[in-house]
N, C-alpha and C positions, 0 to 999 in steps of 0.2 A: 228869667235871666239867662239870655243866652251865653252859652260856654261855660258858665259856672260850673255846673256839674263835671264836666271834663277838666277844667282846670283845677278844681280840688282833687279829683281823683288822682290826677298826674303828681301832685305835690303830698298826697297823704300820708307816703311814708316818710317824709321829711318833716311834716309839720309839727311833729311831737317835739322837735327840738327847739323850736320856738319859746317853750315854755320857760328855757334858761336864760332868755335874753332877757335884759334890764327892764325894758319897756312892759315886755309880759309879766315878769315879776311884780311890778307895781300894779299892773291890772288884777293879778290875781287877788292881790291884796285888798284893792279897791272893791273888786266884786265881792270878796268874803266878808268884807265889812259890812256891806249894802244885805248880804244874805244873813247877817249874824242872828238874826231874831226868827228862823225860819224852821224851828224845831217844831215838828209834828206836821209841817205843811206840804202841800203838794206842789210841784214844780213842772213848768212847760219851759223846755229850753229850745227856743226857735233859733236855728240857724246854730245848733248846739255843737258840731264838728265831732270831735272825739272824744267829747264829753268831760272835759277838764273841769268845767264849773259845776256839772252834773254831780261828778264823785266829789267834790268840796260841800256841794249842798248837802249831800248825804252824810258826810262827815260830822256837818254842823247841825243835822239831826232833821233835815227834811224827812216824811215819810216815803216819798217816792218822787222820781224824776222821769218825764217823758221828753227824750231828745229828738228834735225833728231837723233833719239837714239833707240840702239836696244832694250831696255825694256819698255815694255808696261805699266810695275808698275809705272816706273818713268815717263813718259808721263801723265799717268793719274793724277798722282800727281802734276804733272807741271801746268796742266788744273785747279785742284782744288785750288793750291796756286794764280794762276793767277788770277781767278775768284775773289779771295778775297783781293787782293793787289791793286785794283784800277787802274791797266794798262788796257787799252782797250783789250779784248780776241782777238777781230778781227785781232788785229795786228800782232797775232802769229798763225802762223800754225804747227801742230804737226804732224810728221812723224815717223812710226815705221820702220828701216831700219838698215842695217849692213852696216857700214861706210867701211867697209874693201873689201865691194863686190858693184858691181854696182849699182846705184841708179836711172838707167834709169826708172823704173817701177813706180818712184814716180813724182807727178805731182810738180816738183820744179821749180822755175824760170830757164831760160837760164844760167843765171849769175848773180853774187851777188859782191857788194862792198867790203865788208868784211867777211871772213871766220873765224870762231871762232872754234879752236879744244881744247877744254880743258880737259887735262890729256887723252884723248882718244889713242894717240899714245903708252901711256902706258899699253895698253892692246893688242897690237899687238903681236901674240905669234910666229909670223914668219916674214923673210923678206918679203913674198909674201903679207902677211896680210898688212904690213906698207907700202907696194908701192901700195896695192891697197886703203888704204886710202889717201896717196898722191895723186892719179890719181882722187879721188872725189874731192879733194882740187882745183886741176888745171883744171879738167873740168868744175866746177862752179864759177871759178875765173873771173869776168872781167877784162878788160885791166886797169892796173895799181891798182888792189885791194890789200887791205892789209889783211896778214892772222897774226892772233892771236891764240898763242898756249902757253898753260902752260903745263909743263912737269916736270919730277922729273930728277933732274941732279946727285943725289947720295943717296943710298940707303944703311944706315949704318947696318953693321953686328952687330950681337947681343953684342959683346965686345965693340961697339962704341957708343951704344944708350945712354949713360949716359948723362942724362941733356936735352934729346930732349922730354922727356913726356911733358913737359911744352906747347909745341906747338902743342898738341892735338893729336898725332899720334904716333904709334910705326912700327915696319916694320918685323915682324916676318916670320919665313920660309924661310928664305934667301937661296938661292941654286943657285950657278952658273950653267948656262945651255949654250949649244952652240949658241954664238952669242950675250949673255946678261945676264940676272939675273930673277929668278921668286922669288915671295915673297908674303906676304900677306899684305894688308894695314888695321891695325886696329885703327878706330877711337874712343875716349873717348866720346863715346854717350851714352846714357841709352835707352835698353841695348847697349852693346860696339857693333859697326858696324865691320864686318871682311870681307874682300872681296880679294880673288887671283887676282894678277897682275903680268904682264910682262914688262920689261923694256930692250929692246935691246940697245946693246952698241952703235949703231949709233942715237940711241935718246938721251941716257945719256952723251954722249961725245958732248960738244956743237961744236967743231971744226967740226966733222963729220956731226951733224944735220945741222949745217949752210950750209954745204958741199952738203947735200940732197935739202936743200932749194933752193939753187941755181940752182941745175939741174932741178928743177921745176919751175924756173921762177922767184923766190923771192930773188932779189939780194942784197936785203940791211937787213937782218938778226940781229936784234939787241936783247940785253937782256934789258928789264927795271930795272933800278936801285931800288931793295928794300929799300934802304937807305934814300930815295927820299920821301917814303909812310908815310903817316901820322901817322899810327901805329907803325912805327919803330922810327920815331922822337920823339914821346911821350915818349918811353921807351928803348932807344937804347942798355941798359944793358941787357934787357930781349931778344933782338934780335942778340946780338952778336955771338951767337953760329950758329946762322942760316946765318948771314952775312959771316961770315967766312967759312962757308960750306955749301950752298943753297940745 
């Protein structure tokens, strides 16, 4: 994935701020809901960045988490945050690797009970890279494993962005490309965080995404209902735009 390492190394010191933005508060609740039954389970966090979901998984009772990310800067920050968080750092291992390529060189476990892929499918620039990510999911998934994935389902064009700023993000530089859309995601951090991304049609479209999941052995691919999350229940009017078009 061209340039992704450099992109995330450049923003790693600011990245932890996005956890406070409304969209990411919702995302954490969605992932925590999906992780709720992970007690005693082993977890592989592909593209896990600074380990925000890895730490939550341990809070929820996971036995261990292995984080793989392409950015050495994100991993370094993750170790620092984890050391200050009260989570036992020995329960998280950190590995630098490109999850669109083979990870056979890393001393990962043979299989895991849960595979986490947070937003990382939105950095596949080609079908080959996307399939490489899915190969790693299936390579390390134990029989009966759960896959938890967050992804963009809608990227607004410039004329469609009215009202979405309140969630903490904009998506400038929108450009249609063969097989998908390229754009920049801009987070309202201080300083503003900007990073290029690509979403292929077969990750944006749920039916196509579900079909790919089925092809790779995940036969019960579901969307967690945002309206059931506490942050949405507390202010449904604020979240109406998102609920209508996630």
